N, C-alpha and C positions, 0 to 999 in steps of 0.2 A: 748188298754181298760185298764184302771188301774185295778191292780189286789192287793191281801193283802199279798203275800207272797216275803220273801226276802230271797233269796236261799243262799245268800252270807252272812248271819248273823254270826259271828264269837264271840263265847261265850268268847274266849280267848283275845279278843280285848284290847288294851291299853285304847282306848278311853272310857271315862264315858257315855256310852250309854244311860242310863235312863236319865241323865240330858240333853243329846243331843236330845232325843226325846221329852222331855217335852217342851224345846225351840223350836222345831220344830212344835208341836202341838199348842203352844201359837202363833206361828207366823202365822200359817195356819188359825188360828180364827182370828187374826189381819187383814190379807189380805182378808177375806172373808168380814169382816166388811167393808174394804176399797171398794171391789165390790159391796155392798149392799148400801154404801153411800159414796160417791166420796168426800163428804165435811169433812171426818175425817182427823184429823191432822197428823202432823209428828209423835207425838208418836206411832201411829199404823204402820206407816211405818217402823219407827226403829225396833219394835217388828218383824214385817214381815223381815226384812233385818238379825235380829239376827237369826232367824228361817232358813232362808237361807243361813247364815255362818255355821249352826249346818248342814244342808243338805250338803254342800260343804265338811265339815270335814269327811262326810261319804264316799263322792265320792273320796275323796284323799286315805283313806284308802282302798276302793274297789278296787281302780286303782293301788294303790302302787306306788303313785308319789304325789309331791305337786305342781305339775306345771298345771296351768288353761288351758295351751295352748297344754298339751299334749293329743293326740288322746284318750288315755286311760282314762284320767280324764273326757273327753266329752262323751266317752261311758257309762262310770260309771253313769255319772249324769243323761243322759238319761235314763238309767236303773231304776234308783231310782225314776225318775218321772214317771214311769208307775205304781207305785204302789199306792192304791188307798189313803194311807195316806199321801202321799206326793203330789199327783196329783195336788193339786191347785196351787202350786208353778209354774207348767206347763204354767199356765194363766199369769204369768207375762210376759209383751211383751220383746222382745229382747232388745232394747235400755234401757228399764227401768232395766231389770235384769242386764244389763252391767253397770250402774250407781250404782246400789247395791254392786255388785263386788267392784267398786272403793271405796266405803266408808266403806264397811263392816269390814277391818282390824283396822280401826280407829273409830268405830261406838261411843264406850264411849266418846272419845273426840269430836266428833260431837255433841253428845246429850249436853254436857256440853257448847259447842260452841252455840248450839241453845238456850239452855236456859238463855244466856246472851244476845240475842236479843230484840229489842224493839218489842212492842206487833205489830207493824204494819208489820215489817219484818217476823214475825212468822206466820201472816195472809196470807202473800203472799207466802212465801217458804215453802212448804209441801212435794212437791214431790221429791223423790230421785234425778231426774233431775235437779231441782232448787238447790237442798242441794248442790250437787255435783259442780254446777256452782259457788256457792257463798262462801261455807266455805273455811278456810285456805286451801292452795294446799298440805301442808305437811299431812294433813289428808286422802289425796287420794293415793290409791295406784300406785306404780312408780313414784311418785313425791317425789324429795329430799325435805329436810326441808329447810327451807329459812327464813329470818326474817319476822317478823308477818307485815301485811301491816298497815299504819298508820289509826287510826280510823279518820273517818270524822264526823264533826258535835259537838255539845254540849257533854259533858261528862255527863253520866247520875248520879244522886244523888247516894250517896254511898248506902241509905235505899233501893232505886229500884235495883242496882246490887247486895246486900245481897238477895232481896227477890228473884230475878232469878236465882241465885247459890242455893237457897235452894228448888226452884221448880224444878231445873234440878236434884238435888239429890233425890227429891221424885220420880220423874219419873223413875230413876234407880230402886228404891226401889220398886216400883209398877211392873217393867218389871222384876224383879227378882222374885216376888211373884208370877207372872202370869206364871212363869215356872211349879209350882205347882198348882195354881188355876187361870186356863185362864180367869174366870170371872172379875178377878182383872183387866182386862183391862179398863172396864166400867169406873173405878175411874179416868182415865185419861182424861174423859169428864169434871170433875170438877176442873181440874188444867187449862186447856185452853178450855173453852166452845165454841162451834162453834158460829159464827156470823149469823144471818139471811141473810145479804147481802154478806156473803164470796163468791169471785169468786172461780169456779171451774178450771179456766184456768192452776193453778199450780198443780192439784190435779190428774186431770185424766190422766191415761197414755197417751204416745205419740202415735199418729195415726200411723200405720204400714206404712211404705214407700211403694210406688208402683214399 
């Protein structure tokens, strides 16, 4: 059962705990929005992943290791997820959480890449699983950098590319603002408003395997 006490809170921690706590709180709110309305777009998932990344930093410190494969890290993460303020992250299913971990170390680059996509691709690719599948492989943890894949199709007009770049930057600004004002996440809906006929296939978490 979730509780509100973190017995391992260290006042001398080198981490910026206040900033991390704000990121985690904003991410928790974003994920609750995803649970309440599965059609929320990638920008909410991005905020959720940012919060999960902050939680991972706390687990690293608690475990005294930077290896996610270490049993100490797994025990530390499990302990943190029992705290009420972090417990919502435990509702992310195993496969989706794995995809989030693969993306989070290059989340800012993934956000910029996502901002450059066509509108149709944005509507199709919203869930961490589809983002991990389609984003440049050098943005995934454990992947070596390689040459960018050749773009297929006609080049976008310069104005369209510049517009998408500015939108991506605006998304980053809103996400930073959300660390201090979680309600700012609602502004994301004004950037990429949901479509009435948007499919939920790429948004809903993957069904647990039997």
